[in-house]
PDB file of N, CA, C and O in Angstrom:
ATOM      1  N   MET A   1     108.934  95.494 112.421  1.00  0.00           N
ATOM      2  CA  MET A   1     108.336  94.841 113.573  1.00  0.00           C
ATOM      3  C   MET A   1     107.073  94.131 113.179  1.00  0.00           C
ATOM      4  O   MET A   1     106.316  94.550 112.303  1.00  0.00           O
ATOM      5  N   THR A   2     106.871  92.944 113.930  1.00  0.00           N
ATOM      6  CA  THR A   2     105.754  92.158 113.623  1.00  0.00           C
ATOM      7  C   THR A   2     104.570  92.579 114.552  1.00  0.00           C
ATOM      8  O   THR A   2     104.755  93.297 115.535  1.00  0.00           O
ATOM      9  N   LEU A   3     103.480  92.148 114.231  1.00  0.00           N
ATOM     10  CA  LEU A   3     102.313  92.496 115.044  1.00  0.00           C
ATOM     11  C   LEU A   3     102.361  91.963 116.599  1.00  0.00           C
ATOM     12  O   LEU A   3     101.821  92.554 117.534  1.00  0.00           O
ATOM     13  N   LEU A   4     103.058  90.817 116.700  1.00  0.00           N
ATOM     14  CA  LEU A   4     103.355  90.383 118.068  1.00  0.00           C
ATOM     15  C   LEU A   4     104.412  91.173 118.776  1.00  0.00           C
ATOM     16  O   LEU A   4     104.339  91.353 119.992  1.00  0.00           O
ATOM     17  N   ASP A   5     105.456  91.680 118.007  1.00  0.00           N
ATOM     18  CA  ASP A   5     106.487  92.447 118.685  1.00  0.00           C
ATOM     19  C   ASP A   5     105.933  93.791 119.108  1.00  0.00           C
ATOM     20  O   ASP A   5     106.476  94.359 120.056  1.00  0.00           O
ATOM     21  N   SER A   6     104.902  94.356 118.493  1.00  0.00           N
ATOM     22  CA  SER A   6     104.556  95.659 118.659  1.00  0.00           C
ATOM     23  C   SER A   6     103.909  95.854 120.022  1.00  0.00           C
ATOM     24  O   SER A   6     103.561  96.994 120.331  1.00  0.00           O
ATOM     25  N   LYS A   7     103.717  94.840 120.866  1.00  0.00           N
ATOM     26  CA  LYS A   7     103.039  94.928 122.143  1.00  0.00           C
ATOM     27  C   LYS A   7     101.693  95.629 121.973  1.00  0.00           C
ATOM     28  O   LYS A   7     101.458  96.668 122.590  1.00  0.00           O
ATOM     29  N   PRO A   8     100.786  95.060 121.124  1.00  0.00           N
ATOM     30  CA  PRO A   8      99.601  95.697 120.856  1.00  0.00           C
ATOM     31  C   PRO A   8      98.712  95.980 122.019  1.00  0.00           C
ATOM     32  O   PRO A   8      98.719  95.184 122.959  1.00  0.00           O
ATOM     33  N   ARG A   9      97.919  97.073 122.050  1.00  0.00           N
ATOM     34  CA  ARG A   9      96.946  97.276 123.118  1.00  0.00           C
ATOM     35  C   ARG A   9      95.636  97.647 122.430  1.00  0.00           C
ATOM     36  O   ARG A   9      95.634  98.111 121.290  1.00  0.00           O
ATOM     37  N   PRO A  10      94.495  97.434 123.148  1.00  0.00           N
ATOM     38  CA  PRO A  10      93.337  97.640 122.510  1.00  0.00           C
ATOM     39  C   PRO A  10      93.158  99.223 121.949  1.00  0.00           C
ATOM     40  O   PRO A  10      93.319 100.205 122.674  1.00  0.00           O
ATOM     41  N   GLY A  11      92.835  99.275 120.676  1.00  0.00           N
ATOM     42  CA  GLY A  11      92.635 100.539 120.045  1.00  0.00           C
ATOM     43  C   GLY A  11      93.792 100.885 119.169  1.00  0.00           C
ATOM     44  O   GLY A  11      93.631 101.769 118.328  1.00  0.00           O
ATOM     45  N   HIS A  12      94.922 100.292 119.277  1.00  0.00           N
ATOM     46  CA  HIS A  12      96.148 100.556 118.450  1.00  0.00           C
ATOM     47  C   HIS A  12      95.822 100.127 117.065  1.00  0.00           C
ATOM     48  O   HIS A  12      95.217  99.089 116.799  1.00  0.00           O
ATOM     49  N   GLN A  13      96.289 101.046 116.144  1.00  0.00           N
ATOM     50  CA  GLN A  13      96.045 100.696 114.646  1.00  0.00           C
ATOM     51  C   GLN A  13      97.408 100.470 113.936  1.00  0.00           C
ATOM     52  O   GLN A  13      98.410 101.147 114.163  1.00  0.00           O
ATOM     53  N   PHE A  14      97.334  99.435 113.046  1.00  0.00           N
ATOM     54  CA  PHE A  14      98.623  99.117 112.298  1.00  0.00           C
ATOM     55  C   PHE A  14      98.267  98.931 110.876  1.00  0.00           C
ATOM     56  O   PHE A  14      97.113  98.653 110.546  1.00  0.00           O
ATOM     57  N   GLU A  15      99.255  99.081 110.001  1.00  0.00           N
ATOM     58  CA  GLU A  15      99.177  98.798 108.713  1.00  0.00           C
ATOM     59  C   GLU A  15     100.103  97.601 108.367  1.00  0.00           C
ATOM     60  O   GLU A  15     101.257  97.584 108.796  1.00  0.00           O
ATOM     61  N   ILE A  16      99.635  96.651 107.636  1.00  0.00           N
ATOM     62  CA  ILE A  16     100.425  95.440 107.335  1.00  0.00           C
ATOM     63  C   ILE A  16     101.400  95.767 106.229  1.00  0.00           C
ATOM     64  O   ILE A  16     101.000  96.128 105.122  1.00  0.00           O
ATOM     65  N   THR A  17     102.651  95.644 106.521  1.00  0.00           N
ATOM     66  CA  THR A  17     103.659  96.028 105.483  1.00  0.00           C
ATOM     67  C   THR A  17     104.309  94.800 104.713  1.00  0.00           C
ATOM     68  O   THR A  17     104.982  94.922 103.690  1.00  0.00           O
ATOM     69  N   GLY A  18     104.018  93.612 105.342  1.00  0.00           N
ATOM     70  CA  GLY A  18     104.623  92.403 104.637  1.00  0.00           C
ATOM     71  C   GLY A  18     104.367  91.192 105.612  1.00  0.00           C
ATOM     72  O   GLY A  18     103.820  91.293 106.710  1.00  0.00           O
ATOM     73  N   PHE A  19     104.841  90.043 105.052  1.00  0.00           N
ATOM     74  CA  PHE A  19     104.669  88.807 105.878  1.00  0.00           C
ATOM     75  C   PHE A  19     106.081  88.128 105.953  1.00  0.00           C
ATOM     76  O   PHE A  19     106.887  88.235 105.028  1.00  0.00           O
ATOM     77  N   THR A  20     106.338  87.432 107.087  1.00  0.00           N
ATOM     78  CA  THR A  20     107.584  86.713 107.201  1.00  0.00           C
ATOM     79  C   THR A  20     107.246  85.455 107.923  1.00  0.00           C
ATOM     80  O   THR A  20     106.118  85.310 108.394  1.00  0.00           O
ATOM     81  N   GLY A  21     108.180  84.522 108.036  1.00  0.00           N
ATOM     82  CA  GLY A  21     108.057  83.276 108.694  1.00  0.00           C
ATOM     83  C   GLY A  21     107.587  82.153 107.868  1.00  0.00           C
ATOM     84  O   GLY A  21     107.767  82.093 106.652  1.00  0.00           O
ATOM     85  N   ASP A  22     106.914  81.172 108.650  1.00  0.00           N
ATOM     86  CA  ASP A  22     106.607  79.909 108.139  1.00  0.00           C
ATOM     87  C   ASP A  22     105.512  80.173 106.967  1.00  0.00           C
ATOM     88  O   ASP A  22     104.565  80.948 107.095  1.00  0.00           O
ATOM     89  N   GLN A  23     105.775  79.450 105.872  1.00  0.00           N
ATOM     90  CA  GLN A  23     104.892  79.506 104.690  1.00  0.00           C
ATOM     91  C   GLN A  23     103.398  79.171 104.957  1.00  0.00           C
ATOM     92  O   GLN A  23     102.491  79.787 104.396  1.00  0.00           O
ATOM     93  N   VAL A  24     103.180  78.116 105.884  1.00  0.00           N
ATOM     94  CA  VAL A  24     101.830  77.873 106.265  1.00  0.00           C
ATOM     95  C   VAL A  24     101.134  78.880 106.955  1.00  0.00           C
ATOM     96  O   VAL A  24      99.941  79.056 106.709  1.00  0.00           O
ATOM     97  N   TYR A  25     101.764  79.610 107.841  1.00  0.00           N
ATOM     98  CA  TYR A  25     101.056  80.687 108.524  1.00  0.00           C
ATOM     99  C   TYR A  25     100.913  81.971 107.471  1.00  0.00           C
ATOM    100  O   TYR A  25      99.914  82.690 107.526  1.00  0.00           O
ATOM    101  N   ARG A  26     101.860  82.182 106.616  1.00  0.00           N
ATOM    102  CA  ARG A  26     101.587  83.246 105.699  1.00  0.00           C
ATOM    103  C   ARG A  26     100.404  82.978 104.832  1.00  0.00           C
ATOM    104  O   ARG A  26      99.595  83.879 104.605  1.00  0.00           O
ATOM    105  N   GLU A  27     100.261  81.736 104.321  1.00  0.00           N
ATOM    106  CA  GLU A  27      99.172  81.409 103.498  1.00  0.00           C
ATOM    107  C   GLU A  27      97.898  81.526 104.301  1.00  0.00           C
ATOM    108  O   GLU A  27      96.874  81.993 103.802  1.00  0.00           O
ATOM    109  N   ARG A  28      97.969  81.087 105.586  1.00  0.00           N
ATOM    110  CA  ARG A  28      96.663  81.059 106.339  1.00  0.00           C
ATOM    111  C   ARG A  28      96.200  82.633 106.481  1.00  0.00           C
ATOM    112  O   ARG A  28      95.016  82.933 106.330  1.00  0.00           O
ATOM    113  N   LEU A  29      97.153  83.569 106.767  1.00  0.00           N
ATOM    114  CA  LEU A  29      96.859  84.923 106.892  1.00  0.00           C
ATOM    115  C   LEU A  29      96.319  85.454 105.684  1.00  0.00           C
ATOM    116  O   LEU A  29      95.339  86.198 105.709  1.00  0.00           O
ATOM    117  N   HIS A  30      96.947  85.092 104.527  1.00  0.00           N
ATOM    118  CA  HIS A  30      96.374  85.498 103.176  1.00  0.00           C
ATOM    119  C   HIS A  30      94.941  84.986 102.986  1.00  0.00           C
ATOM    120  O   HIS A  30      94.069  85.770 102.610  1.00  0.00           O
ATOM    121  N   GLU A  31      94.695  83.824 103.209  1.00  0.00           N
ATOM    122  CA  GLU A  31      93.349  83.167 103.121  1.00  0.00           C
ATOM    123  C   GLU A  31      92.270  83.871 103.998  1.00  0.00           C
ATOM    124  O   GLU A  31      91.094  83.997 103.656  1.00  0.00           O
ATOM    125  N   MET A  32      92.796  84.304 105.142  1.00  0.00           N
ATOM    126  CA  MET A  32      91.845  85.048 106.035  1.00  0.00           C
ATOM    127  C   MET A  32      91.526  86.545 105.530  1.00  0.00           C
ATOM    128  O   MET A  32      90.656  87.230 106.068  1.00  0.00           O
ATOM    129  N   GLY A  33      92.259  86.960 104.517  1.00  0.00           N
ATOM    130  CA  GLY A  33      91.926  88.288 103.995  1.00  0.00           C
ATOM    131  C   GLY A  33      92.929  89.391 104.275  1.00  0.00           C
ATOM    132  O   GLY A  33      92.767  90.533 103.843  1.00  0.00           O
ATOM    133  N   LEU A  34      94.032  89.000 105.053  1.00  0.00           N
ATOM    134  CA  LEU A  34      95.020  89.985 105.334  1.00  0.00           C
ATOM    135  C   LEU A  34      95.954  90.152 104.184  1.00  0.00           C
ATOM    136  O   LEU A  34      96.526  89.174 103.702  1.00  0.00           O
ATOM    137  N   ARG A  35      96.113  91.279 103.760  1.00  0.00           N
ATOM    138  CA  ARG A  35      97.088  91.645 102.589  1.00  0.00           C
ATOM    139  C   ARG A  35      97.925  92.853 102.950  1.00  0.00           C
ATOM    140  O   ARG A  35      97.595  93.629 103.846  1.00  0.00           O
ATOM    141  N   VAL A  36      99.033  92.985 102.209  1.00  0.00           N
ATOM    142  CA  VAL A  36      99.906  94.163 102.494  1.00  0.00           C
ATOM    143  C   VAL A  36      98.992  95.367 102.202  1.00  0.00           C
ATOM    144  O   VAL A  36      98.266  95.419 101.210  1.00  0.00           O
ATOM    145  N   GLY A  37      99.080  96.327 103.132  1.00  0.00           N
ATOM    146  CA  GLY A  37      98.323  97.558 103.001  1.00  0.00           C
ATOM    147  C   GLY A  37      97.155  97.483 103.817  1.00  0.00           C
ATOM    148  O   GLY A  37      96.625  98.571 104.044  1.00  0.00           O
ATOM    149  N   THR A  38      96.612  96.452 104.324  1.00  0.00           N
ATOM    150  CA  THR A  38      95.419  96.275 105.138  1.00  0.00           C
ATOM    151  C   THR A  38      95.707  97.031 106.497  1.00  0.00           C
ATOM    152  O   THR A  38      96.769  96.893 107.104  1.00  0.00           O
ATOM    153  N   LYS A  39      94.704  97.816 106.910  1.00  0.00           N
ATOM    154  CA  LYS A  39      94.790  98.411 108.229  1.00  0.00           C
ATOM    155  C   LYS A  39      93.986  97.659 109.257  1.00  0.00           C
ATOM    156  O   LYS A  39      92.793  97.414 109.077  1.00  0.00           O
ATOM    157  N   VAL A  40      94.666  97.283 110.366  1.00  0.00           N
ATOM    158  CA  VAL A  40      93.912  96.475 111.391  1.00  0.00           C
ATOM    159  C   VAL A  40      93.954  97.280 112.735  1.00  0.00           C
ATOM    160  O   VAL A  40      94.883  98.024 113.049  1.00  0.00           O
ATOM    161  N   THR A  41      92.900  97.056 113.448  1.00  0.00           N
ATOM    162  CA  THR A  41      92.725  97.596 114.771  1.00  0.00           C
ATOM    163  C   THR A  41      92.706  96.563 115.759  1.00  0.00           C
ATOM    164  O   THR A  41      91.926  95.615 115.668  1.00  0.00           O
ATOM    165  N   VAL A  42      93.570  96.701 116.755  1.00  0.00           N
ATOM    166  CA  VAL A  42      93.602  95.641 117.904  1.00  0.00           C
ATOM    167  C   VAL A  42      92.469  95.987 118.817  1.00  0.00           C
ATOM    168  O   VAL A  42      92.245  97.127 119.223  1.00  0.00           O
ATOM    169  N   LEU A  43      91.747  94.887 119.121  1.00  0.00           N
ATOM    170  CA  LEU A  43      90.578  94.923 120.005  1.00  0.00           C
ATOM    171  C   LEU A  43      90.833  94.334 121.365  1.00  0.00           C
ATOM    172  O   LEU A  43      90.126  94.604 122.336  1.00  0.00           O
ATOM    173  N   GLY A  44      91.877  93.511 121.408  1.00  0.00           N
ATOM    174  CA  GLY A  44      92.155  92.889 122.747  1.00  0.00           C
ATOM    175  C   GLY A  44      92.844  91.582 122.570  1.00  0.00           C
ATOM    176  O   GLY A  44      93.090  91.120 121.455  1.00  0.00           O
ATOM    177  N   ARG A  45      93.168  90.964 123.747  1.00  0.00           N
ATOM    178  CA  ARG A  45      93.835  89.686 123.796  1.00  0.00           C
ATOM    179  C   ARG A  45      93.253  88.890 124.858  1.00  0.00           C
ATOM    180  O   ARG A  45      92.864  89.338 125.937  1.00  0.00           O
ATOM    181  N   ALA A  46      93.214  87.564 124.448  1.00  0.00           N
ATOM    182  CA  ALA A  46      92.610  86.642 125.451  1.00  0.00           C
ATOM    183  C   ALA A  46      93.612  86.460 126.620  1.00  0.00           C
ATOM    184  O   ALA A  46      94.815  86.667 126.457  1.00  0.00           O
ATOM    185  N   PRO A  47      93.107  86.085 127.748  1.00  0.00           N
ATOM    186  CA  PRO A  47      93.932  85.925 129.001  1.00  0.00           C
ATOM    187  C   PRO A  47      95.140  84.830 128.711  1.00  0.00           C
ATOM    188  O   PRO A  47      95.062  83.929 127.875  1.00  0.00           O
ATOM    189  N   PHE A  48      96.196  85.073 129.515  1.00  0.00           N
ATOM    190  CA  PHE A  48      97.446  84.250 129.453  1.00  0.00           C
ATOM    191  C   PHE A  48      98.053  84.251 128.146  1.00  0.00           C
ATOM    192  O   PHE A  48      98.398  83.202 127.604  1.00  0.00           O
ATOM    193  N   ARG A  49      98.203  85.427 127.598  1.00  0.00           N
ATOM    194  CA  ARG A  49      98.809  85.686 126.231  1.00  0.00           C
ATOM    195  C   ARG A  49      98.089  84.762 125.157  1.00  0.00           C
ATOM    196  O   ARG A  49      98.763  84.135 124.340  1.00  0.00           O
ATOM    197  N   GLY A  50      96.849  84.701 125.178  1.00  0.00           N
ATOM    198  CA  GLY A  50      96.115  83.973 124.288  1.00  0.00           C
ATOM    199  C   GLY A  50      96.018  84.648 122.952  1.00  0.00           C
ATOM    200  O   GLY A  50      96.843  85.533 122.722  1.00  0.00           O
ATOM    201  N   PRO A  51      95.083  84.341 122.000  1.00  0.00           N
ATOM    202  CA  PRO A  51      94.948  84.943 120.742  1.00  0.00           C
ATOM    203  C   PRO A  51      94.745  86.454 120.796  1.00  0.00           C
ATOM    204  O   PRO A  51      94.268  87.005 121.788  1.00  0.00           O
ATOM    205  N   LEU A  52      95.112  87.084 119.730  1.00  0.00           N
ATOM    206  CA  LEU A  52      94.945  88.540 119.585  1.00  0.00           C
ATOM    207  C   LEU A  52      93.734  88.889 118.760  1.00  0.00           C
ATOM    208  O   LEU A  52      93.667  88.509 117.590  1.00  0.00           O
ATOM    209  N   LEU A  53      92.804  89.574 119.301  1.00  0.00           N
ATOM    210  CA  LEU A  53      91.570  89.897 118.492  1.00  0.00           C
ATOM    211  C   LEU A  53      91.857  91.108 117.758  1.00  0.00           C
ATOM    212  O   LEU A  53      92.288  92.095 118.356  1.00  0.00           O
ATOM    213  N   VAL A  54      91.638  91.117 116.409  1.00  0.00           N
ATOM    214  CA  VAL A  54      91.832  92.263 115.565  1.00  0.00           C
ATOM    215  C   VAL A  54      90.620  92.470 114.664  1.00  0.00           C
ATOM    216  O   VAL A  54      89.839  91.542 114.453  1.00  0.00           O
ATOM    217  N   ARG A  55      90.467  93.596 114.167  1.00  0.00           N
ATOM    218  CA  ARG A  55      89.332  93.966 113.355  1.00  0.00           C
ATOM    219  C   ARG A  55      90.001  94.613 112.053  1.00  0.00           C
ATOM    220  O   ARG A  55      90.924  95.415 112.190  1.00  0.00           O
ATOM    221  N   PHE A  56      89.568  94.286 110.902  1.00  0.00           N
ATOM    222  CA  PHE A  56      89.978  94.945 109.616  1.00  0.00           C
ATOM    223  C   PHE A  56      88.730  94.955 108.675  1.00  0.00           C
ATOM    224  O   PHE A  56      87.993  93.974 108.579  1.00  0.00           O
ATOM    225  N   ASN A  57      88.540  96.087 108.004  1.00  0.00           N
ATOM    226  CA  ASN A  57      87.329  96.281 107.221  1.00  0.00           C
ATOM    227  C   ASN A  57      86.206  95.974 108.054  1.00  0.00           C
ATOM    228  O   ASN A  57      86.027  96.580 109.110  1.00  0.00           O
ATOM    229  N   THR A  58      85.362  94.984 107.609  1.00  0.00           N
ATOM    230  CA  THR A  58      84.180  94.581 108.550  1.00  0.00           C
ATOM    231  C   THR A  58      84.364  93.167 109.238  1.00  0.00           C
ATOM    232  O   THR A  58      83.465  92.581 109.842  1.00  0.00           O
ATOM    233  N   SER A  59      85.678  92.696 109.060  1.00  0.00           N
ATOM    234  CA  SER A  59      85.956  91.375 109.627  1.00  0.00           C
ATOM    235  C   SER A  59      86.586  91.407 111.067  1.00  0.00           C
ATOM    236  O   SER A  59      87.146  92.412 111.505  1.00  0.00           O
ATOM    237  N   PHE A  60      86.462  90.320 111.721  1.00  0.00           N
ATOM    238  CA  PHE A  60      87.098  90.154 113.082  1.00  0.00           C
ATOM    239  C   PHE A  60      87.865  88.851 113.034  1.00  0.00           C
ATOM    240  O   PHE A  60      87.363  87.831 112.562  1.00  0.00           O
ATOM    241  N   LEU A  61      89.104  88.901 113.533  1.00  0.00           N
ATOM    242  CA  LEU A  61      89.799  87.763 113.622  1.00  0.00           C
ATOM    243  C   LEU A  61      90.627  87.606 114.916  1.00  0.00           C
ATOM    244  O   LEU A  61      91.164  88.555 115.488  1.00  0.00           O
ATOM    245  N   ALA A  62      90.682  86.324 115.324  1.00  0.00           N
ATOM    246  CA  ALA A  62      91.435  85.954 116.531  1.00  0.00           C
ATOM    247  C   ALA A  62      92.742  85.288 116.083  1.00  0.00           C
ATOM    248  O   ALA A  62      92.720  84.108 115.732  1.00  0.00           O
ATOM    249  N   LEU A  63      93.899  86.011 116.081  1.00  0.00           N
ATOM    250  CA  LEU A  63      95.174  85.503 115.635  1.00  0.00           C
ATOM    251  C   LEU A  63      95.993  84.841 116.703  1.00  0.00           C
ATOM    252  O   LEU A  63      96.204  85.435 117.760  1.00  0.00           O
ATOM    253  N   ARG A  64      96.470  83.619 116.475  1.00  0.00           N
ATOM    254  CA  ARG A  64      97.268  82.933 117.317  1.00  0.00           C
ATOM    255  C   ARG A  64      98.591  83.757 117.353  1.00  0.00           C
ATOM    256  O   ARG A  64      98.850  84.560 116.456  1.00  0.00           O
ATOM    257  N   ASN A  65      99.446  83.533 118.440  1.00  0.00           N
ATOM    258  CA  ASN A  65     100.771  84.190 118.451  1.00  0.00           C
ATOM    259  C   ASN A  65     101.596  83.912 117.298  1.00  0.00           C
ATOM    260  O   ASN A  65     102.237  84.816 116.762  1.00  0.00           O
ATOM    261  N   GLU A  66     101.626  82.654 116.860  1.00  0.00           N
ATOM    262  CA  GLU A  66     102.428  82.233 115.695  1.00  0.00           C
ATOM    263  C   GLU A  66     101.997  83.025 114.393  1.00  0.00           C
ATOM    264  O   GLU A  66     102.839  83.410 113.582  1.00  0.00           O
ATOM    265  N   GLU A  67     100.654  83.244 114.239  1.00  0.00           N
ATOM    266  CA  GLU A  67     100.159  83.939 113.071  1.00  0.00           C
ATOM    267  C   GLU A  67     100.540  85.418 113.243  1.00  0.00           C
ATOM    268  O   GLU A  67     101.106  86.028 112.336  1.00  0.00           O
ATOM    269  N   ALA A  68     100.227  85.979 114.405  1.00  0.00           N
ATOM    270  CA  ALA A  68     100.498  87.460 114.616  1.00  0.00           C
ATOM    271  C   ALA A  68     102.131  87.653 114.420  1.00  0.00           C
ATOM    272  O   ALA A  68     102.508  88.703 113.900  1.00  0.00           O
ATOM    273  N   ALA A  69     102.961  86.817 114.761  1.00  0.00           N
ATOM    274  CA  ALA A  69     104.363  86.930 114.509  1.00  0.00           C
ATOM    275  C   ALA A  69     104.735  86.938 113.060  1.00  0.00           C
ATOM    276  O   ALA A  69     105.863  87.337 112.770  1.00  0.00           O
ATOM    277  N   CYS A  70     103.953  86.561 112.155  1.00  0.00           N
ATOM    278  CA  CYS A  70     104.264  86.553 110.781  1.00  0.00           C
ATOM    279  C   CYS A  70     103.885  87.858 110.011  1.00  0.00           C
ATOM    280  O   CYS A  70     104.349  88.061 108.890  1.00  0.00           O
ATOM    281  N   ALA A  71     103.040  88.740 110.617  1.00  0.00           N
ATOM    282  CA  ALA A  71     102.591  89.804 110.095  1.00  0.00           C
ATOM    283  C   ALA A  71     103.484  91.063 110.407  1.00  0.00           C
ATOM    284  O   ALA A  71     103.507  91.550 111.537  1.00  0.00           O
ATOM    285  N   GLN A  72     104.195  91.553 109.395  1.00  0.00           N
ATOM    286  CA  GLN A  72     105.041  92.764 109.684  1.00  0.00           C
ATOM    287  C   GLN A  72     104.171  94.029 109.558  1.00  0.00           C
ATOM    288  O   GLN A  72     103.464  94.219 108.569  1.00  0.00           O
ATOM    289  N   VAL A  73     104.246  94.892 110.594  1.00  0.00           N
ATOM    290  CA  VAL A  73     103.349  96.029 110.569  1.00  0.00           C
ATOM    291  C   VAL A  73     104.142  97.319 110.804  1.00  0.00           C
ATOM    292  O   VAL A  73     105.336  97.268 111.100  1.00  0.00           O
ATOM    293  N   LYS A  74     103.493  98.453 110.676  1.00  0.00           N
ATOM    294  CA  LYS A  74     103.856  99.753 111.091  1.00  0.00           C
ATOM    295  C   LYS A  74     102.707 100.389 111.809  1.00  0.00           C
ATOM    296  O   LYS A  74     101.553 100.216 111.417  1.00  0.00           O
ATOM    297  N   ALA A  75     102.985 101.084 112.799  1.00  0.00           N
ATOM    298  CA  ALA A  75     102.014 101.753 113.632  1.00  0.00           C
ATOM    299  C   ALA A  75     101.375 102.955 112.875  1.00  0.00           C
ATOM    300  O   ALA A  75     102.099 103.610 112.124  1.00  0.00           O
ATOM    301  N   LEU A  76     100.145 103.263 113.017  1.00  0.00           N
ATOM    302  CA  LEU A  76      99.486 104.418 112.399  1.00  0.00           C
ATOM    303  C   LEU A  76      99.256 105.435 113.393  1.00  0.00           C
ATOM    304  O   LEU A  76      98.710 106.493 113.080  1.00  0.00           O
TER     305      LEU A  76
END
């Protein structure tokens, strides 16, 4: 399941298990610091299915739907 497929709600925690999809988005996620094994917490989503706000370690990210769809996750 991807981060977008998981229908994330605020407070849900996931562990990244891999990346799939377009190479550009995978590289972008990697450059932002997301790696396999990273635990992320969903903080919310912008209105009208906008970016997904997540926290990992001490960082905060707003992921576009295309980026969130590339991160394969498992629920914690």
